[in-house]
N, C-alpha and C positions, 0 to 999 in steps of 0.2 A: 503492500497500500503505498500511492509516497502523500509525499510529504506535503496540506498546502501553499503554496508560494507567495508572496505580496509584493506588494512597489510602493514604497517608503519617498513620500510627496514633502519636500521645502517648498513651503512655493510663494511667489517672491513675483511685488512690479513687476523688475529687467527682468532675473532669472529662478525660475523652476528647480531644484535638485531630486534627484530620482539617488533610492537605493531600494536593489531587489532585496529578499531574505523569507527562509521558509520557519513554518515551527518547526519546534526542535532544534531547530542551529542557528546560527549568528544571521546579521545582517552587515552586506557590503556594498560603500558604491556601487553606482550604476552611472550615473549622467549629467549635465544638465544640459536643456532645456530652455532655451531664450519663447519669452512671454511674452507673445505675441503678439495674440488673442486667443478665445477662451476655446472658437473652431480649433484654428490649427494648436491647440492643445492636449484640449479633448480626439484630435486625428493625429500625431501621436500618439497621448495613449494608448487612444488603440492598436496600432502595429505592434509597440512593443507586449503587449495584452497579451498578442497575438501569440508574437515568439514570440513570450521568455513563459507565457504558462500560465499566468498572472490567474490565479485565482479568489483578490484584492484588489484594490486600491489604499492605503493606509493615506489618511490626511493630517498635517497637524496644524493646531489650532494656538497660534501663541493669545495663552492670556493671563491680564495685568495681574499682580499679584495682589494686587487689594479683589479682585476682583470684575474689575470695571469694565463694564463693551469702550474701547475704542474706533480711530478708523482702521489696524490693522485687522482685529477683529471683527469689524464686517462686513472686507475686502473679504476676508479668507471663511467667512460666513458665504458666503451672495456664491463664491469659486464652488463651496463645498455642493449648495446647491443644483449648477450647474450641472455637475461633477452625475450626483445622485439621479439625474433628470437623464446622461449620455452614453458616463459611458454600460459595457457588459456587464461589468462587475460587482460585486456590494463594498461598501463607503467606510471606513472607518472615521475616524476620526481621533488626535489624543492629543494632549495637553503638552508643546513640546516647548514653554517655554523653556531660552537659556540654555538651546541646545547650539546659537552660534557659539556665542561666547562658549560653554564645554569642549568646544574646537586650536576656537580664538588662546585660552586657555592652555594648550597643550601646543605651540603654536603651529598650528595648523590657521595659512594665510588665504591657499589657493586653491579652488573650488571648495567652498568653503560648503554652499549651498549642497553638495550634494550628501559629507557630512554629518553636516546637517539632519537630510533626509536620513540617514542611516542613522543617528540618534530613536531619529523615528516612532522610522519602524523595528529600532531592538528596542522600544519600551511595550511598546507593542504586542514584537513574540515575546520578549518576559511574560505583560502580563500573561494574554492564551499561551500562552508552553503546557503543554499537552502533559497531567498530569501521569506521572505512575504508579 
């Protein structure tokens, strides 16, 4: 029996970081795509979903420490709802607070978006780890 495979996403205004991982395993950085339009993002995501046999999409939601809604949260929530209507796999949401800062503190400065996506997906995989 194969494990379910997920595509993690760090959604940004300019770039979208992507990571891939399976339940029971770890997430790895995949690639960065340019945020041109929602339609083009969905088209590219669907290509990846088919090529990599993805079972679900995991999107990071940036929540503030106070729990207050801000512009970034609203933009990301709108994108999440768009994805739920237009991608062919279930969409999951994970709190992504501080994912980019985590890798920046470790000295990662290049391609930070795909590393943030890796942290987002890793959070999801750990939360949904199969119980032995």
